[in-house]
N, C-alpha and C positions, 0 to 999 in steps of 0.2 A: 774426172775433171781435176785439174791441178789447182793448187792454191793461188797461183799467179793469175789464172783465168778468172777466178772469183774476185780477186783484188782489182783487176782491170774492169770487170763489170760493175763493181761497186763504185769505183772511181768515176766511171762514165756516167752512172746514174747521178752521183753527187754533182759532178760538173754540169750535166744537163739541167738538173734542178736549179742550180745557181744561175745558169744562163736564162732560164725561163723567169726566174725571180727578177733578174736585172731588166729584162725586156718588159715585164709587166709593170715594174716600178717606173720605168721611163714613159710608158704609155699612160700611166695614171697621173704622173706629175706634169706632163706636157700641157694640158689645159690650165693648170694652176700657174705655170710659168707664163703662159700667154696673158692670163688675167693680170698678173703682176706687172708685166711689161706695159700693158694698156693703161693700168692705173698710174704707172710711173710717167708715161708720156703725158697723161692728162695733168698731172701735178706740175710737170715742167712747163706746160703752156700757161698754167694759172699763175706761176710765180714770175715776178718781174726780173728776177736774177738771171733767168735764162732768155729773156726777151732780146731780140737782136738790137744792137745799138745803131743809131742813125749816123750817117756820115756827116761830119761837121760842115766841111766846106771843101771846095776844090782848090781854094787858094791856100797857100802856105802861110802859117802864122809868122814864121821867121822869114824875113825878106831875103836873107842871104842864101837860103836853101830853097830851090824851086820845088813845087809840088809835083807829084807824079803826073798829073794831067798836063802840067806845063812841059814836062820832059817829052811827053808823047806828041804834043802839038807844036814842037819847035822851040819852046822856051822863050825867054825874053832876052834878046841880044841887042 
């Protein structure tokens, strides 16, 4: 056997081992990532910073500019 053959075999074993290591680490870290996302969603619901704001009114505060609801219903002419 030639030196090139042994080099290719060793390179294949090293690359195969690296691929197995990457796949294993992804499988191990997936549940931890899910737990982190669930915890983040719970924190978002608890804080009022991310709470949806309520619509003030359908009427425009500035009488010169019609509100969007006025534009869809024909406006005031």
